[in-house]
C-alpha positions as CSV (number, residue, x, y, z in Angstrom):
1,M,0.4,-23.3,-22.9
2,H,0.9,-21.4,-26.2
3,H,-1.9,-19.3,-25.5
4,Q,-0.9,-18.4,-22.0
5,Q,2.5,-17.1,-23.1
6,Q,0.9,-15.1,-26.0
7,R,-1.5,-13.4,-23.0
8,R,1.7,-12.6,-21.1
9,R,3.5,-11.1,-23.9
10,C,0.8,-8.7,-24.9
11,S,-2.3,-7.1,-23.3
12,A,-5.6,-7.3,-25.1
13,S,-5.0,-3.9,-27.0
14,S,-1.7,-4.6,-27.6
15,S,-0.3,-4.7,-31.3
16,T,2.2,-7.0,-32.9
17,S,4.6,-5.8,-35.7
18,L,5.6,-7.6,-38.6
19,S,8.5,-5.6,-39.1
20,T,12.0,-7.4,-38.7
21,V,13.2,-4.3,-36.7
22,S,12.4,-5.3,-33.1
23,D,11.4,-3.0,-30.2
24,Y,15.1,-3.4,-28.7
25,D,16.5,-2.4,-32.0
26,V,14.3,0.9,-32.2
27,L,15.2,1.9,-28.7
28,Q,18.7,1.3,-29.4
29,Q,18.5,3.6,-32.6
30,H,16.9,6.5,-30.9
31,T,18.0,8.7,-27.9
32,V,15.9,10.5,-25.2
33,L,16.8,13.2,-22.6
34,S,17.6,12.2,-19.1
35,A,15.1,14.3,-16.8
36,A,17.7,14.5,-14.2
37,S,20.7,15.8,-16.2
38,G,19.1,16.8,-19.7
39,E,21.8,14.5,-21.5
40,E,21.0,12.5,-24.5
41,V,21.0,8.7,-23.9
42,A,19.9,5.6,-25.6
43,L,17.5,3.8,-23.3
44,T,19.2,0.2,-24.1
45,S,22.3,1.6,-22.3
46,L,20.6,1.6,-19.1
47,W,20.0,-2.0,-18.6
48,Q,22.3,-5.2,-19.3
49,A,20.1,-6.9,-22.3
50,Q,21.0,-10.5,-21.1
51,P,18.4,-13.2,-21.0
52,G,17.0,-13.5,-17.7
53,T,17.5,-9.6,-17.2
54,R,14.1,-7.9,-17.2
55,C,13.1,-4.4,-17.9
56,V,10.1,-2.2,-18.2
57,V,10.0,0.8,-20.6
58,A,6.7,2.8,-20.0
59,C,6.3,5.3,-22.8
60,L,4.1,7.8,-21.2
61,T,1.9,10.4,-23.0
62,H,2.8,13.9,-22.5
63,F,3.5,15.2,-19.0
64,G,0.5,17.2,-18.4
65,D,-1.8,14.3,-19.8
66,L,-4.2,12.3,-17.4
67,S,-3.1,9.2,-18.8
68,S,0.7,9.6,-17.9
69,T,-0.3,10.9,-14.5
70,E,-2.6,8.0,-13.7
71,C,-0.1,5.2,-15.2
72,A,2.6,6.8,-13.3
73,Q,0.7,6.5,-10.1
74,K,0.2,2.8,-10.7
75,L,3.7,2.1,-11.5
76,L,4.8,4.0,-8.3
77,A,2.8,1.3,-6.3
78,V,4.3,-1.7,-7.8
79,L,7.7,-0.2,-8.2
80,P,9.1,-1.6,-5.0
81,E,7.9,-5.1,-5.8
82,L,9.3,-4.9,-9.4
83,R,12.8,-3.6,-7.9
84,A,12.9,-6.2,-5.2
85,S,12.5,-8.9,-8.1
86,G,15.5,-7.3,-9.9
87,V,13.2,-6.0,-12.7
88,G,14.3,-2.7,-14.1
89,V,11.8,0.2,-14.8
90,L,12.4,3.0,-17.2
91,A,9.7,5.8,-18.0
92,V,9.8,8.2,-21.0
93,G,7.3,11.0,-21.4
94,L,6.5,13.4,-24.2
95,G,8.0,16.9,-23.7
96,E,11.3,18.5,-22.5
97,P,13.4,17.5,-19.5
98,E,12.2,20.5,-17.3
99,K,8.6,19.3,-17.8
100,A,9.6,15.9,-16.6
101,R,11.3,17.3,-13.6
102,K,8.0,18.9,-12.7
103,F,6.1,15.8,-13.3
104,A,8.4,13.9,-11.1
105,E,8.1,16.5,-8.3
106,L,4.3,16.6,-8.5
107,L,3.9,12.6,-8.3
108,G,7.1,11.8,-6.4
109,F,8.2,9.8,-9.4
110,P,12.0,9.0,-9.1
111,L,13.9,11.3,-11.3
112,D,16.5,8.9,-12.2
113,L,14.0,6.6,-13.9
114,L,12.3,9.4,-16.1
115,Y,13.3,10.3,-19.5
116,A,11.9,12.9,-22.0
117,D,11.1,12.7,-25.7
118,P,10.6,16.4,-26.9
119,T,9.9,15.4,-30.6
120,G,8.1,12.1,-30.2
121,A,10.5,10.6,-32.9
122,L,10.9,7.3,-30.5
123,Y,7.1,6.9,-30.3
124,S,6.6,7.1,-34.1
125,A,9.4,4.4,-34.6
126,L,7.7,2.3,-32.2
127,A,4.3,2.8,-34.1
128,F,2.3,4.2,-31.3
129,S,-0.9,5.8,-32.2
130,P,-0.5,9.5,-33.2
131,G,-4.1,10.2,-32.2
132,F,-6.8,11.8,-34.1
133,A,-6.2,13.1,-37.8
134,P,-2.5,13.6,-37.0
135,E,-1.9,15.2,-40.9
136,T,-5.0,17.6,-40.5
137,R,-3.9,21.2,-40.0
138,I,-6.1,22.2,-37.1
139,S,-5.5,23.0,-33.5
140,A,-4.1,20.1,-31.5
141,Y,-6.5,21.3,-28.6
142,A,-9.4,20.7,-31.0
143,K,-8.2,17.3,-31.8
144,L,-7.9,16.6,-28.0
145,L,-11.7,17.6,-27.4
146,V,-12.8,15.2,-30.3
147,M,-10.4,12.4,-28.8
148,L,-12.2,13.2,-25.5
149,A,-15.5,12.3,-27.2
150,G,-14.3,9.1,-28.1
151,V,-13.4,9.8,-31.7
152,G,-10.2,8.5,-32.9
153,S,-9.8,7.3,-29.2
154,P,-11.3,3.8,-29.1
155,G,-12.4,2.8,-25.5
156,T,-12.0,6.3,-23.9
157,I,-15.9,6.8,-23.3
158,Q,-16.2,3.4,-21.8
159,E,-13.0,4.1,-19.4
160,V,-14.6,7.4,-18.3
161,L,-17.8,5.7,-17.5
162,R,-16.0,3.0,-15.7
163,G,-14.8,5.6,-13.2
164,Y,-18.2,6.5,-12.3
165,V,-20.0,2.9,-12.1
166,G,-17.0,1.2,-10.6
167,D,-15.5,-2.3,-11.4
168,R,-15.8,-5.5,-9.6
169,S,-13.2,-6.7,-11.6
170,A,-10.4,-4.1,-10.7
171,K,-8.6,-3.3,-7.6
172,P,-9.6,-0.6,-5.1
173,V,-8.1,2.8,-5.9
174,F,-7.7,4.1,-2.5
175,T,-6.1,1.8,0.1
176,S,-7.6,1.7,3.8
177,G,-5.7,2.4,6.7
178,G,-2.4,1.8,4.8
179,G,-3.4,-1.8,3.9
180,G,-2.9,-2.9,0.3
181,G,-5.7,-3.2,-2.1
182,G,-8.1,-1.7,0.2
183,G,-8.5,-4.5,2.6
184,G,-5.8,-3.3,5.3
185,G,-6.9,-3.2,8.9
186,G,-7.3,0.0,10.9
187,G,-8.9,3.2,9.5
188,G,-10.7,3.3,6.3
189,N,-11.8,5.9,3.8
190,L,-15.2,7.3,2.4
191,F,-15.6,4.6,-0.3
192,D,-15.4,1.6,2.5
193,V,-18.9,2.2,2.9
194,L,-19.7,0.8,-0.4
195,G,-17.6,-2.6,0.3
196,R,-14.0,-3.3,0.1
197,G,-11.8,-5.4,-2.2
198,Y,-12.8,-3.7,-5.5
199,Q,-13.1,-0.5,-7.5
200,R,-16.1,1.3,-5.9
201,P,-18.5,3.6,-8.0
202,F,-16.9,7.1,-8.5
203,E,-13.7,6.0,-6.6
204,L,-11.7,6.1,-10.0
205,A,-13.6,9.3,-11.1
206,T,-12.5,11.1,-7.9
207,L,-8.9,10.3,-8.4
208,R,-9.0,11.5,-11.8
209,L,-10.8,14.8,-10.6
210,Y,-7.7,15.3,-8.3
211,N,-5.2,14.6,-11.1
212,M,-7.0,16.9,-13.5
213,N,-6.9,19.7,-10.8
214,L,-3.3,18.8,-10.2
215,V,-2.3,19.0,-14.1
216,L,-4.4,22.1,-15.0
217,S,-3.0,24.0,-12.0
218,H,0.6,23.3,-13.4
219,W,-0.3,23.3,-17.3
220,N,2.3,25.7,-18.4
221,E,5.0,23.8,-16.4
222,L,4.0,20.1,-18.1
223,A,2.5,20.7,-21.2
224,P,5.1,19.9,-24.3
225,A,6.2,22.9,-26.2
226,D,5.1,21.2,-29.4
227,E,1.5,21.0,-29.5
228,R,1.3,18.2,-31.7
229,L,2.2,15.9,-28.9
230,L,-0.8,16.6,-27.0
231,T,-2.6,13.9,-29.0
232,Q,0.3,11.5,-29.3
233,Q,-0.4,8.1,-27.7
234,G,1.9,5.9,-25.8
235,G,2.6,2.5,-25.0
236,C,4.5,-0.1,-22.8
237,L,7.2,-2.4,-23.3
238,A,8.9,-5.1,-21.2
239,F,11.9,-7.1,-22.0
240,D,13.7,-10.3,-21.1
241,G,17.2,-9.4,-22.5
242,R,16.4,-8.3,-26.0
243,Q,13.3,-10.1,-26.3
244,T,9.9,-8.1,-26.0
245,I,7.6,-10.2,-23.4
246,F,4.8,-7.7,-23.1
247,R,3.8,-4.9,-25.3
248,H,0.8,-2.5,-25.1
249,T,0.0,0.1,-27.4
250,D,-2.5,2.9,-26.3
251,T,-5.6,3.0,-28.4
252,G,-6.6,6.4,-26.9
253,I,-6.8,8.7,-23.8
254,L,-6.8,6.6,-20.6
255,K,-6.4,3.5,-22.4
256,Y,-2.9,3.0,-21.1
257,A,-1.3,-0.6,-20.2
258,D,-3.0,-2.7,-17.3
259,I,-0.1,-2.4,-14.8
260,D,-1.3,-5.5,-13.1
261,A,-0.8,-7.7,-16.3
262,L,2.5,-5.9,-16.7
263,A,3.7,-6.9,-13.4
264,A,2.5,-10.6,-13.8
265,A,4.4,-10.7,-17.2
266,V,7.7,-9.5,-15.7
267,L,7.8,-11.0,-12.0
268,P,9.0,-14.4,-11.3
269,A,6.4,-17.1,-11.4
270,G,4.9,-17.2,-8.0
271,A,5.8,-13.8,-7.0
272,P,3.0,-11.8,-5.0
273,T,1.2,-9.0,-7.2
274,E,-0.9,-7.5,-4.3
275,A,0.4,-4.0,-4.3
276,P,-2.6,-1.5,-4.4
277,T,-3.0,0.0,-7.8
278,Q,-2.9,3.5,-6.3
279,T,-1.4,5.1,-3.2
280,L,-3.4,8.6,-2.6
281,R,-4.1,7.3,0.9
282,T,-4.3,10.9,2.4
283,L,-7.3,12.1,0.2
284,F,-9.9,11.0,2.8
């Protein structure tokens, strides 16, 4: 039982802080900006931190990053289920409120759930990875290229390859005929010729190509003003009251939290978790 609880509290790449300052305390001591209004707000003021009340705080990377785009798409897929179970959801991204608004517009992400950290101060306080060589005085874009090659970004190369070769342990990326998880009746998509019920070869890579085109075509509207934030990594927290029940720290590019594991950690026991991991049904 003890090991099961530990697995629910942390994903495989999570880190546990030995500090006496809790994640809740850190959130309480730092403010972010509302994407909707631009007003300064402490995230802890947005939910009632009572035992039994659960809230997810997803700390995305910057608003022009593939990781934040992909993670937000997966959050959108499980959002109705989380809300129906009374679980709160908040998302923070690196950059300015106007960048957050464009991000929300492009992805259909609820503006009232989205916040911006233009300095990265919250991320530093939560001990999220600053990325490759944060103190080295070279272009952030050069550092980003190094990280894309897997240096200072553990697991990125493997994750990129997974997008091409497929993953039988993962859900499909694209749903079939509107059915959850690729197994719905009626209609289909191009990848169904390779089978159903798992992430098919090139399926995730196709989504990432779509997302890359989306991001690059709106780069100036999404990228943070402070270029140092381009390499800053994020993480994901979930709370029951003030207690952290799930903590993931991104180790590198595309190594964001497992949203299915997050949902399993915060949903009531026995609640279904069959939502598809992506909802871009109209690509094919």
